[in-house]
Biotite code that builds the C-alpha atoms (Angstrom):
import biotite.structure as struc

atoms = struc.array([
    struc.Atom([16.080, -7.850, -1.123], chain_id="A", res_id=1, res_name="UNK", atom_name="CA", element="C"),
    struc.Atom([12.820, -8.608, 0.698], chain_id="A", res_id=2, res_name="UNK", atom_name="CA", element="C"),
    struc.Atom([13.635, -6.156, 3.437], chain_id="A", res_id=3, res_name="UNK", atom_name="CA", element="C"),
    struc.Atom([13.897, -3.274, 0.981], chain_id="A", res_id=4, res_name="UNK", atom_name="CA", element="C"),
    struc.Atom([10.627, -3.817, -0.886], chain_id="A", res_id=5, res_name="UNK", atom_name="CA", element="C"),
    struc.Atom([7.552, -1.586, -1.194], chain_id="A", res_id=6, res_name="UNK", atom_name="CA", element="C"),
    struc.Atom([9.356, 1.667, -0.544], chain_id="A", res_id=7, res_name="UNK", atom_name="CA", element="C"),
    struc.Atom([10.696, 0.815, 2.932], chain_id="A", res_id=8, res_name="UNK", atom_name="CA", element="C"),
    struc.Atom([14.123, 0.005, 4.252], chain_id="A", res_id=9, res_name="UNK", atom_name="CA", element="C"),
    struc.Atom([15.403, -3.370, 5.341], chain_id="A", res_id=10, res_name="UNK", atom_name="CA", element="C"),
    struc.Atom([13.159, -5.087, 7.863], chain_id="A", res_id=11, res_name="UNK", atom_name="CA", element="C"),
    struc.Atom([14.148, -4.788, 11.503], chain_id="A", res_id=12, res_name="UNK", atom_name="CA", element="C"),
    struc.Atom([15.733, -1.367, 11.188], chain_id="A", res_id=13, res_name="UNK", atom_name="CA", element="C"),
    struc.Atom([15.427, 1.156, 13.987], chain_id="A", res_id=14, res_name="UNK", atom_name="CA", element="C"),
    struc.Atom([12.578, 3.668, 13.813], chain_id="A", res_id=15, res_name="UNK", atom_name="CA", element="C"),
    struc.Atom([13.689, 7.283, 13.737], chain_id="A", res_id=16, res_name="UNK", atom_name="CA", element="C"),
    struc.Atom([10.712, 9.433, 14.868], chain_id="A", res_id=17, res_name="UNK", atom_name="CA", element="C"),
    struc.Atom([12.189, 12.624, 13.430], chain_id="A", res_id=18, res_name="UNK", atom_name="CA", element="C"),
    struc.Atom([12.730, 11.140, 9.962], chain_id="A", res_id=19, res_name="UNK", atom_name="CA", element="C"),
    struc.Atom([9.335, 9.488, 10.093], chain_id="A", res_id=20, res_name="UNK", atom_name="CA", element="C"),
    struc.Atom([7.575, 12.780, 10.834], chain_id="A", res_id=21, res_name="UNK", atom_name="CA", element="C"),
    struc.Atom([9.445, 14.461, 7.974], chain_id="A", res_id=22, res_name="UNK", atom_name="CA", element="C"),
    struc.Atom([8.257, 11.951, 5.390], chain_id="A", res_id=23, res_name="UNK", atom_name="CA", element="C"),
    struc.Atom([5.800, 13.393, 2.826], chain_id="A", res_id=24, res_name="UNK", atom_name="CA", element="C"),
    struc.Atom([3.354, 10.560, 3.438], chain_id="A", res_id=25, res_name="UNK", atom_name="CA", element="C"),
    struc.Atom([3.277, 11.294, 7.176], chain_id="A", res_id=26, res_name="UNK", atom_name="CA", element="C"),
    struc.Atom([2.684, 14.985, 6.533], chain_id="A", res_id=27, res_name="UNK", atom_name="CA", element="C"),
    struc.Atom([-0.158, 14.156, 4.158], chain_id="A", res_id=28, res_name="UNK", atom_name="CA", element="C"),
    struc.Atom([-1.820, 11.903, 6.711], chain_id="A", res_id=29, res_name="UNK", atom_name="CA", element="C"),
    struc.Atom([-1.576, 14.542, 9.423], chain_id="A", res_id=30, res_name="UNK", atom_name="CA", element="C"),
    struc.Atom([-2.980, 17.125, 7.013], chain_id="A", res_id=31, res_name="UNK", atom_name="CA", element="C"),
    struc.Atom([-6.023, 15.081, 6.028], chain_id="A", res_id=32, res_name="UNK", atom_name="CA", element="C"),
    struc.Atom([-6.510, 14.121, 9.693], chain_id="A", res_id=33, res_name="UNK", atom_name="CA", element="C"),
    struc.Atom([-6.803, 17.827, 10.548], chain_id="A", res_id=34, res_name="UNK", atom_name="CA", element="C"),
    struc.Atom([-9.145, 18.382, 7.602], chain_id="A", res_id=35, res_name="UNK", atom_name="CA", element="C"),
    struc.Atom([-11.453, 15.626, 8.843], chain_id="A", res_id=36, res_name="UNK", atom_name="CA", element="C"),
    struc.Atom([-11.594, 17.252, 12.287], chain_id="A", res_id=37, res_name="UNK", atom_name="CA", element="C"),
    struc.Atom([-12.501, 20.598, 10.720], chain_id="A", res_id=38, res_name="UNK", atom_name="CA", element="C"),
    struc.Atom([-15.306, 19.076, 8.643], chain_id="A", res_id=39, res_name="UNK", atom_name="CA", element="C"),
    struc.Atom([-17.122, 16.971, 11.206], chain_id="A", res_id=40, res_name="UNK", atom_name="CA", element="C"),
    struc.Atom([-16.304, 19.416, 14.022], chain_id="A", res_id=41, res_name="UNK", atom_name="CA", element="C"),
    struc.Atom([-17.817, 22.333, 12.114], chain_id="A", res_id=42, res_name="UNK", atom_name="CA", element="C"),
    struc.Atom([-20.963, 20.393, 11.296], chain_id="A", res_id=43, res_name="UNK", atom_name="CA", element="C"),
    struc.Atom([-21.476, 19.032, 14.808], chain_id="A", res_id=44, res_name="UNK", atom_name="CA", element="C"),
    struc.Atom([-20.815, 22.288, 16.650], chain_id="A", res_id=45, res_name="UNK", atom_name="CA", element="C"),
    struc.Atom([-22.255, 24.998, 14.393], chain_id="A", res_id=46, res_name="UNK", atom_name="CA", element="C"),
    struc.Atom([-24.313, 23.497, 11.573], chain_id="A", res_id=47, res_name="UNK", atom_name="CA", element="C"),
    struc.Atom([-27.272, 22.543, 13.742], chain_id="A", res_id=48, res_name="UNK", atom_name="CA", element="C"),
    struc.Atom([-29.069, 25.830, 14.445], chain_id="A", res_id=49, res_name="UNK", atom_name="CA", element="C"),
    struc.Atom([-32.523, 27.259, 15.037], chain_id="A", res_id=50, res_name="UNK", atom_name="CA", element="C"),
    struc.Atom([-34.186, 28.492, 11.900], chain_id="A", res_id=51, res_name="UNK", atom_name="CA", element="C"),
    struc.Atom([-35.504, 31.542, 13.710], chain_id="A", res_id=52, res_name="UNK", atom_name="CA", element="C"),
    struc.Atom([-36.691, 32.622, 17.120], chain_id="A", res_id=53, res_name="UNK", atom_name="CA", element="C"),
    struc.Atom([-40.073, 30.985, 16.595], chain_id="A", res_id=54, res_name="UNK", atom_name="CA", element="C"),
    struc.Atom([-38.590, 27.499, 16.089], chain_id="A", res_id=55, res_name="UNK", atom_name="CA", element="C"),
    struc.Atom([-36.688, 25.922, 18.967], chain_id="A", res_id=56, res_name="UNK", atom_name="CA", element="C"),
    struc.Atom([-35.866, 22.738, 17.063], chain_id="A", res_id=57, res_name="UNK", atom_name="CA", element="C"),
    struc.Atom([-32.273, 22.411, 15.823], chain_id="A", res_id=58, res_name="UNK", atom_name="CA", element="C"),
    struc.Atom([-32.133, 21.941, 12.075], chain_id="A", res_id=59, res_name="UNK", atom_name="CA", element="C"),
    struc.Atom([-29.300, 21.066, 9.713], chain_id="A", res_id=60, res_name="UNK", atom_name="CA", element="C"),
    struc.Atom([-28.128, 24.249, 8.072], chain_id="A", res_id=61, res_name="UNK", atom_name="CA", element="C"),
    struc.Atom([-27.711, 22.546, 4.687], chain_id="A", res_id=62, res_name="UNK", atom_name="CA", element="C"),
    struc.Atom([-31.209, 23.141, 3.325], chain_id="A", res_id=63, res_name="UNK", atom_name="CA", element="C"),
    struc.Atom([-32.626, 21.580, 6.485], chain_id="A", res_id=64, res_name="UNK", atom_name="CA", element="C"),
    struc.Atom([-31.496, 18.230, 5.111], chain_id="A", res_id=65, res_name="UNK", atom_name="CA", element="C"),
    struc.Atom([-30.486, 15.948, 7.962], chain_id="A", res_id=66, res_name="UNK", atom_name="CA", element="C"),
    struc.Atom([-28.846, 13.522, 5.517], chain_id="A", res_id=67, res_name="UNK", atom_name="CA", element="C"),
    struc.Atom([-26.344, 16.157, 4.425], chain_id="A", res_id=68, res_name="UNK", atom_name="CA", element="C"),
    struc.Atom([-25.110, 16.799, 7.954], chain_id="A", res_id=69, res_name="UNK", atom_name="CA", element="C"),
    struc.Atom([-25.104, 13.093, 8.823], chain_id="A", res_id=70, res_name="UNK", atom_name="CA", element="C"),
    struc.Atom([-23.122, 12.193, 5.717], chain_id="A", res_id=71, res_name="UNK", atom_name="CA", element="C"),
    struc.Atom([-20.532, 14.905, 6.334], chain_id="A", res_id=72, res_name="UNK", atom_name="CA", element="C"),
    struc.Atom([-20.070, 13.767, 9.930], chain_id="A", res_id=73, res_name="UNK", atom_name="CA", element="C"),
    struc.Atom([-19.814, 10.095, 8.931], chain_id="A", res_id=74, res_name="UNK", atom_name="CA", element="C"),
    struc.Atom([-17.163, 10.688, 6.268], chain_id="A", res_id=75, res_name="UNK", atom_name="CA", element="C"),
    struc.Atom([-15.201, 12.919, 8.629], chain_id="A", res_id=76, res_name="UNK", atom_name="CA", element="C"),
    struc.Atom([-15.174, 10.258, 11.343], chain_id="A", res_id=77, res_name="UNK", atom_name="CA", element="C"),
    struc.Atom([-14.166, 7.512, 8.901], chain_id="A", res_id=78, res_name="UNK", atom_name="CA", element="C"),
    struc.Atom([-11.284, 9.656, 7.667], chain_id="A", res_id=79, res_name="UNK", atom_name="CA", element="C"),
    struc.Atom([-10.316, 10.567, 11.236], chain_id="A", res_id=80, res_name="UNK", atom_name="CA", element="C"),
    struc.Atom([-9.955, 6.966, 12.443], chain_id="A", res_id=81, res_name="UNK", atom_name="CA", element="C"),
    struc.Atom([-8.559, 5.798, 9.111], chain_id="A", res_id=82, res_name="UNK", atom_name="CA", element="C"),
    struc.Atom([-5.732, 8.336, 9.344], chain_id="A", res_id=83, res_name="UNK", atom_name="CA", element="C"),
    struc.Atom([-4.868, 7.120, 12.837], chain_id="A", res_id=84, res_name="UNK", atom_name="CA", element="C"),
    struc.Atom([-4.829, 3.480, 11.712], chain_id="A", res_id=85, res_name="UNK", atom_name="CA", element="C"),
    struc.Atom([-2.592, 4.042, 8.692], chain_id="A", res_id=86, res_name="UNK", atom_name="CA", element="C"),
    struc.Atom([-0.369, 6.376, 10.672], chain_id="A", res_id=87, res_name="UNK", atom_name="CA", element="C"),
    struc.Atom([0.397, 3.426, 12.968], chain_id="A", res_id=88, res_name="UNK", atom_name="CA", element="C"),
    struc.Atom([0.840, 1.116, 9.953], chain_id="A", res_id=89, res_name="UNK", atom_name="CA", element="C"),
    struc.Atom([3.351, 3.524, 8.421], chain_id="A", res_id=90, res_name="UNK", atom_name="CA", element="C"),
    struc.Atom([5.194, 3.752, 11.718], chain_id="A", res_id=91, res_name="UNK", atom_name="CA", element="C"),
    struc.Atom([5.700, -0.023, 11.983], chain_id="A", res_id=92, res_name="UNK", atom_name="CA", element="C"),
    struc.Atom([5.814, -0.781, 8.263], chain_id="A", res_id=93, res_name="UNK", atom_name="CA", element="C"),
    struc.Atom([9.578, -1.184, 8.300], chain_id="A", res_id=94, res_name="UNK", atom_name="CA", element="C"),
    struc.Atom([9.278, -3.872, 10.971], chain_id="A", res_id=95, res_name="UNK", atom_name="CA", element="C"),
    struc.Atom([7.233, -6.100, 8.648], chain_id="A", res_id=96, res_name="UNK", atom_name="CA", element="C"),
    struc.Atom([9.643, -8.713, 7.313], chain_id="A", res_id=97, res_name="UNK", atom_name="CA", element="C"),
    struc.Atom([7.239, -10.591, 5.036], chain_id="A", res_id=98, res_name="UNK", atom_name="CA", element="C"),
    struc.Atom([6.880, -9.299, 1.488], chain_id="A", res_id=99, res_name="UNK", atom_name="CA", element="C"),
    struc.Atom([3.318, -10.649, 1.327], chain_id="A", res_id=100, res_name="UNK", atom_name="CA", element="C"),
    struc.Atom([2.313, -8.749, 4.475], chain_id="A", res_id=101, res_name="UNK", atom_name="CA", element="C"),
    struc.Atom([3.850, -5.557, 3.113], chain_id="A", res_id=102, res_name="UNK", atom_name="CA", element="C"),
    struc.Atom([1.979, -6.052, -0.128], chain_id="A", res_id=103, res_name="UNK", atom_name="CA", element="C"),
    struc.Atom([-1.311, -6.467, 1.747], chain_id="A", res_id=104, res_name="UNK", atom_name="CA", element="C"),
    struc.Atom([-0.665, -3.306, 3.757], chain_id="A", res_id=105, res_name="UNK", atom_name="CA", element="C"),
    struc.Atom([0.100, -1.270, 0.631], chain_id="A", res_id=106, res_name="UNK", atom_name="CA", element="C"),
    struc.Atom([-2.950, -2.611, -1.202], chain_id="A", res_id=107, res_name="UNK", atom_name="CA", element="C"),
    struc.Atom([-5.127, -1.817, 1.811], chain_id="A", res_id=108, res_name="UNK", atom_name="CA", element="C"),
    struc.Atom([-3.730, 1.715, 1.862], chain_id="A", res_id=109, res_name="UNK", atom_name="CA", element="C"),
    struc.Atom([-4.357, 2.077, -1.879], chain_id="A", res_id=110, res_name="UNK", atom_name="CA", element="C"),
    struc.Atom([-7.939, 0.859, -1.662], chain_id="A", res_id=111, res_name="UNK", atom_name="CA", element="C"),
    struc.Atom([-8.803, 2.889, 1.431], chain_id="A", res_id=112, res_name="UNK", atom_name="CA", element="C"),
    struc.Atom([-7.276, 6.092, 0.055], chain_id="A", res_id=113, res_name="UNK", atom_name="CA", element="C"),
    struc.Atom([-9.131, 5.751, -3.223], chain_id="A", res_id=114, res_name="UNK", atom_name="CA", element="C"),
    struc.Atom([-12.377, 4.980, -1.406], chain_id="A", res_id=115, res_name="UNK", atom_name="CA", element="C"),
    struc.Atom([-11.992, 8.019, 0.885], chain_id="A", res_id=116, res_name="UNK", atom_name="CA", element="C"),
    struc.Atom([-11.244, 10.262, -2.085], chain_id="A", res_id=117, res_name="UNK", atom_name="CA", element="C"),
    struc.Atom([-14.535, 9.118, -3.621], chain_id="A", res_id=118, res_name="UNK", atom_name="CA", element="C"),
    struc.Atom([-16.450, 9.658, -0.359], chain_id="A", res_id=119, res_name="UNK", atom_name="CA", element="C"),
    struc.Atom([-15.047, 13.176, 0.017], chain_id="A", res_id=120, res_name="UNK", atom_name="CA", element="C"),
    struc.Atom([-15.965, 13.953, -3.591], chain_id="A", res_id=121, res_name="UNK", atom_name="CA", element="C"),
    struc.Atom([-19.554, 12.903, -2.899], chain_id="A", res_id=122, res_name="UNK", atom_name="CA", element="C"),
    struc.Atom([-19.533, 14.890, 0.364], chain_id="A", res_id=123, res_name="UNK", atom_name="CA", element="C"),
    struc.Atom([-18.298, 18.025, -1.384], chain_id="A", res_id=124, res_name="UNK", atom_name="CA", element="C"),
    struc.Atom([-20.919, 17.797, -4.137], chain_id="A", res_id=125, res_name="UNK", atom_name="CA", element="C"),
    struc.Atom([-23.700, 16.949, -1.679], chain_id="A", res_id=126, res_name="UNK", atom_name="CA", element="C"),
    struc.Atom([-22.912, 19.723, 0.799], chain_id="A", res_id=127, res_name="UNK", atom_name="CA", element="C"),
    struc.Atom([-22.286, 22.318, -1.899], chain_id="A", res_id=128, res_name="UNK", atom_name="CA", element="C"),
    struc.Atom([-25.553, 21.476, -3.624], chain_id="A", res_id=129, res_name="UNK", atom_name="CA", element="C"),
    struc.Atom([-27.585, 21.646, -0.426], chain_id="A", res_id=130, res_name="UNK", atom_name="CA", element="C"),
    struc.Atom([-25.893, 24.867, 0.662], chain_id="A", res_id=131, res_name="UNK", atom_name="CA", element="C"),
    struc.Atom([-26.735, 26.451, -2.687], chain_id="A", res_id=132, res_name="UNK", atom_name="CA", element="C"),
    struc.Atom([-30.395, 25.660, -2.072], chain_id="A", res_id=133, res_name="UNK", atom_name="CA", element="C"),
    struc.Atom([-30.372, 26.938, 1.493], chain_id="A", res_id=134, res_name="UNK", atom_name="CA", element="C"),
    struc.Atom([-32.386, 30.029, 2.294], chain_id="A", res_id=135, res_name="UNK", atom_name="CA", element="C"),
    struc.Atom([-30.398, 32.019, 4.818], chain_id="A", res_id=136, res_name="UNK", atom_name="CA", element="C"),
    struc.Atom([-32.515, 33.139, 7.710], chain_id="A", res_id=137, res_name="UNK", atom_name="CA", element="C"),
    struc.Atom([-31.298, 35.040, 10.712], chain_id="A", res_id=138, res_name="UNK", atom_name="CA", element="C"),
    struc.Atom([-30.669, 31.801, 12.571], chain_id="A", res_id=139, res_name="UNK", atom_name="CA", element="C"),
    struc.Atom([-28.963, 30.051, 9.685], chain_id="A", res_id=140, res_name="UNK", atom_name="CA", element="C"),
    struc.Atom([-26.638, 33.008, 9.150], chain_id="A", res_id=141, res_name="UNK", atom_name="CA", element="C"),
    struc.Atom([-24.934, 32.202, 12.453], chain_id="A", res_id=142, res_name="UNK", atom_name="CA", element="C"),
    struc.Atom([-23.603, 28.917, 11.090], chain_id="A", res_id=143, res_name="UNK", atom_name="CA", element="C"),
    struc.Atom([-22.805, 30.093, 7.580], chain_id="A", res_id=144, res_name="UNK", atom_name="CA", element="C"),
    struc.Atom([-19.048, 30.268, 8.155], chain_id="A", res_id=145, res_name="UNK", atom_name="CA", element="C"),
    struc.Atom([-18.978, 26.736, 9.564], chain_id="A", res_id=146, res_name="UNK", atom_name="CA", element="C"),
    struc.Atom([-20.944, 25.436, 6.583], chain_id="A", res_id=147, res_name="UNK", atom_name="CA", element="C"),
    struc.Atom([-18.530, 27.072, 4.142], chain_id="A", res_id=148, res_name="UNK", atom_name="CA", element="C"),
    struc.Atom([-15.577, 25.669, 6.075], chain_id="A", res_id=149, res_name="UNK", atom_name="CA", element="C"),
    struc.Atom([-17.028, 22.148, 5.869], chain_id="A", res_id=150, res_name="UNK", atom_name="CA", element="C"),
    struc.Atom([-17.478, 22.471, 2.117], chain_id="A", res_id=151, res_name="UNK", atom_name="CA", element="C"),
    struc.Atom([-14.029, 23.969, 1.558], chain_id="A", res_id=152, res_name="UNK", atom_name="CA", element="C"),
    struc.Atom([-12.124, 21.364, 3.564], chain_id="A", res_id=153, res_name="UNK", atom_name="CA", element="C"),
    struc.Atom([-14.152, 18.584, 1.952], chain_id="A", res_id=154, res_name="UNK", atom_name="CA", element="C"),
    struc.Atom([-12.728, 19.752, -1.363], chain_id="A", res_id=155, res_name="UNK", atom_name="CA", element="C"),
    struc.Atom([-9.182, 19.922, 0.037], chain_id="A", res_id=156, res_name="UNK", atom_name="CA", element="C"),
    struc.Atom([-9.599, 16.412, 1.444], chain_id="A", res_id=157, res_name="UNK", atom_name="CA", element="C"),
    struc.Atom([-10.310, 15.080, -2.039], chain_id="A", res_id=158, res_name="UNK", atom_name="CA", element="C"),
    struc.Atom([-6.930, 16.327, -3.240], chain_id="A", res_id=159, res_name="UNK", atom_name="CA", element="C"),
    struc.Atom([-4.982, 14.954, -0.278], chain_id="A", res_id=160, res_name="UNK", atom_name="CA", element="C"),
    struc.Atom([-6.581, 11.505, -0.435], chain_id="A", res_id=161, res_name="UNK", atom_name="CA", element="C"),
    struc.Atom([-5.958, 11.302, -4.176], chain_id="A", res_id=162, res_name="UNK", atom_name="CA", element="C"),
    struc.Atom([-2.280, 12.085, -3.552], chain_id="A", res_id=163, res_name="UNK", atom_name="CA", element="C"),
    struc.Atom([-2.160, 9.390, -0.850], chain_id="A", res_id=164, res_name="UNK", atom_name="CA", element="C"),
    struc.Atom([-3.701, 6.898, -3.268], chain_id="A", res_id=165, res_name="UNK", atom_name="CA", element="C"),
    struc.Atom([-1.117, 7.767, -5.942], chain_id="A", res_id=166, res_name="UNK", atom_name="CA", element="C"),
    struc.Atom([1.722, 7.357, -3.463], chain_id="A", res_id=167, res_name="UNK", atom_name="CA", element="C"),
    struc.Atom([0.346, 3.970, -2.407], chain_id="A", res_id=168, res_name="UNK", atom_name="CA", element="C"),
    struc.Atom([0.154, 2.954, -6.081], chain_id="A", res_id=169, res_name="UNK", atom_name="CA", element="C"),
    struc.Atom([3.752, 4.048, -6.567], chain_id="A", res_id=170, res_name="UNK", atom_name="CA", element="C"),
    struc.Atom([4.862, 1.983, -3.558], chain_id="A", res_id=171, res_name="UNK", atom_name="CA", element="C"),
    struc.Atom([2.964, -1.029, -4.878], chain_id="A", res_id=172, res_name="UNK", atom_name="CA", element="C"),
    struc.Atom([4.604, -0.816, -8.302], chain_id="A", res_id=173, res_name="UNK", atom_name="CA", element="C"),
    struc.Atom([8.035, -0.354, -6.757], chain_id="A", res_id=174, res_name="UNK", atom_name="CA", element="C"),
    struc.Atom([7.543, -3.328, -4.454], chain_id="A", res_id=175, res_name="UNK", atom_name="CA", element="C"),
    struc.Atom([6.269, -5.533, -7.259], chain_id="A", res_id=176, res_name="UNK", atom_name="CA", element="C"),
    struc.Atom([9.260, -4.734, -9.452], chain_id="A", res_id=177, res_name="UNK", atom_name="CA", element="C"),
    struc.Atom([11.721, -5.455, -6.657], chain_id="A", res_id=178, res_name="UNK", atom_name="CA", element="C"),
    struc.Atom([9.977, -8.713, -5.752], chain_id="A", res_id=179, res_name="UNK", atom_name="CA", element="C"),
    struc.Atom([10.139, -9.873, -9.359], chain_id="A", res_id=180, res_name="UNK", atom_name="CA", element="C"),
    struc.Atom([13.822, -8.998, -9.432], chain_id="A", res_id=181, res_name="UNK", atom_name="CA", element="C"),
    struc.Atom([14.390, -11.101, -6.335], chain_id="A", res_id=182, res_name="UNK", atom_name="CA", element="C"),
    struc.Atom([12.506, -14.152, -7.631], chain_id="A", res_id=183, res_name="UNK", atom_name="CA", element="C"),
    struc.Atom([14.300, -14.159, -10.987], chain_id="A", res_id=184, res_name="UNK", atom_name="CA", element="C"),
    struc.Atom([17.566, -15.116, -9.346], chain_id="A", res_id=185, res_name="UNK", atom_name="CA", element="C"),
    struc.Atom([16.426, -18.607, -8.304], chain_id="A", res_id=186, res_name="UNK", atom_name="CA", element="C"),
    struc.Atom([13.791, -21.095, -9.339], chain_id="A", res_id=187, res_name="UNK", atom_name="CA", element="C"),
    struc.Atom([10.322, -20.627, -7.931], chain_id="A", res_id=188, res_name="UNK", atom_name="CA", element="C"),
    struc.Atom([9.726, -24.372, -7.395], chain_id="A", res_id=189, res_name="UNK", atom_name="CA", element="C"),
    struc.Atom([11.027, -26.003, -4.200], chain_id="A", res_id=190, res_name="UNK", atom_name="CA", element="C"),
    struc.Atom([12.680, -28.744, -6.264], chain_id="A", res_id=191, res_name="UNK", atom_name="CA", element="C"),
    struc.Atom([14.489, -26.292, -8.543], chain_id="A", res_id=192, res_name="UNK", atom_name="CA", element="C"),
    struc.Atom([18.233, -26.818, -8.525], chain_id="A", res_id=193, res_name="UNK", atom_name="CA", element="C"),
    struc.Atom([20.898, -24.179, -8.385], chain_id="A", res_id=194, res_name="UNK", atom_name="CA", element="C"),
    struc.Atom([22.940, -23.425, -11.496], chain_id="A", res_id=195, res_name="UNK", atom_name="CA", element="C"),
    struc.Atom([25.841, -25.862, -11.960], chain_id="A", res_id=196, res_name="UNK", atom_name="CA", element="C"),
    struc.Atom([29.395, -24.647, -11.818], chain_id="A", res_id=197, res_name="UNK", atom_name="CA", element="C"),
    struc.Atom([31.339, -24.801, -15.086], chain_id="A", res_id=198, res_name="UNK", atom_name="CA", element="C"),
    struc.Atom([33.815, -27.666, -15.349], chain_id="A", res_id=199, res_name="UNK", atom_name="CA", element="C"),
    struc.Atom([37.411, -26.768, -14.650], chain_id="A", res_id=200, res_name="UNK", atom_name="CA", element="C"),
    struc.Atom([40.462, -27.705, -16.655], chain_id="A", res_id=201, res_name="UNK", atom_name="CA", element="C"),
    struc.Atom([41.513, -30.285, -14.040], chain_id="A", res_id=202, res_name="UNK", atom_name="CA", element="C"),
    struc.Atom([38.566, -32.593, -14.798], chain_id="A", res_id=203, res_name="UNK", atom_name="CA", element="C"),
    struc.Atom([39.387, -35.272, -17.309], chain_id="A", res_id=204, res_name="UNK", atom_name="CA", element="C"),
    struc.Atom([36.868, -36.191, -19.927], chain_id="A", res_id=205, res_name="UNK", atom_name="CA", element="C"),
    struc.Atom([36.034, -39.747, -20.968], chain_id="A", res_id=206, res_name="UNK", atom_name="CA", element="C"),
    struc.Atom([37.984, -39.298, -24.189], chain_id="A", res_id=207, res_name="UNK", atom_name="CA", element="C"),
    struc.Atom([41.293, -39.352, -22.311], chain_id="A", res_id=208, res_name="UNK", atom_name="CA", element="C"),
    struc.Atom([40.826, -42.928, -21.093], chain_id="A", res_id=209, res_name="UNK", atom_name="CA", element="C"),
    struc.Atom([42.682, -45.670, -23.006], chain_id="A", res_id=210, res_name="UNK", atom_name="CA", element="C"),
    struc.Atom([42.206, -49.352, -23.272], chain_id="A", res_id=211, res_name="UNK", atom_name="CA", element="C"),
    struc.Atom([43.814, -51.531, -20.566], chain_id="A", res_id=212, res_name="UNK", atom_name="CA", element="C"),
    struc.Atom([47.512, -52.267, -21.128], chain_id="A", res_id=213, res_name="UNK", atom_name="CA", element="C"),
    struc.Atom([48.749, -55.437, -22.843], chain_id="A", res_id=214, res_name="UNK", atom_name="CA", element="C"),
    struc.Atom([45.313, -56.345, -24.192], chain_id="A", res_id=215, res_name="UNK", atom_name="CA", element="C"),
    struc.Atom([46.345, -55.637, -27.753], chain_id="A", res_id=216, res_name="UNK", atom_name="CA", element="C"),
    struc.Atom([49.396, -57.926, -27.547], chain_id="A", res_id=217, res_name="UNK", atom_name="CA", element="C"),
    struc.Atom([47.515, -60.992, -26.415], chain_id="A", res_id=218, res_name="UNK", atom_name="CA", element="C"),
    struc.Atom([47.108, -63.713, -29.044], chain_id="A", res_id=219, res_name="UNK", atom_name="CA", element="C"),
    struc.Atom([44.208, -66.129, -29.239], chain_id="A", res_id=220, res_name="UNK", atom_name="CA", element="C"),
    struc.Atom([46.600, -69.184, -29.171], chain_id="A", res_id=221, res_name="UNK", atom_name="CA", element="C"),
    struc.Atom([49.918, -68.548, -27.474], chain_id="A", res_id=222, res_name="UNK", atom_name="CA", element="C"),
    struc.Atom([52.943, -70.255, -28.926], chain_id="A", res_id=223, res_name="UNK", atom_name="CA", element="C"),
    struc.Atom([53.881, -73.645, -27.441], chain_id="A", res_id=224, res_name="UNK", atom_name="CA", element="C"),
    struc.Atom([50.353, -74.450, -26.429], chain_id="A", res_id=225, res_name="UNK", atom_name="CA", element="C"),
    struc.Atom([48.338, -77.066, -28.269], chain_id="A", res_id=226, res_name="UNK", atom_name="CA", element="C"),
    struc.Atom([44.634, -77.342, -28.070], chain_id="A", res_id=227, res_name="UNK", atom_name="CA", element="C"),
    struc.Atom([43.864, -80.874, -26.956], chain_id="A", res_id=228, res_name="UNK", atom_name="CA", element="C"),
    struc.Atom([41.758, -82.993, -29.322], chain_id="A", res_id=229, res_name="UNK", atom_name="CA", element="C"),
    struc.Atom([38.841, -84.913, -27.878], chain_id="A", res_id=230, res_name="UNK", atom_name="CA", element="C"),
])
């Protein structure tokens, strides 16, 4: 039962790359991995521009707010490396034989996915707000498409990470239910004994025993025997 907990097959099973790549969770991770590349790639490559020909300094296109660009890049990089890490965890998850280790992996996935969904929500609101306040100059207009792409894929990333968090929660509940089912079969204490087998018909009870033979026929003073007088 342990090998089939938390949404995975029995531990030690062979890994099928084709089936693994077809899993919805794998597709979601690849999708959000691509979204993270689009966000931080767009900001790094095209969202630092010259305001106009008179200013040679590169400025963040989001209302000239360096924090907006830095935050978008940071969240994109965290999501990028996080997707790679959990992609490897998913790949070798079936090889984990311990239920406790599987539980830790699922809880880590749940917490990280929820945290990334929150970070992307903040990134979307922050970038959208700063872009709304941006005054488009001739220089800033060159990076307008990249800025819109960063905002759009930040919003899409929220949805994907929320779905990943819900799937992790579903796996956790499934694993918990199956673990409880497994532990109900036997006692949890090391000294707990196994259930006794019912007595068969061949076992005699104490009620079938009788008193020893000839004891009832014995007399206190047998005939022909005189008690000597002292």
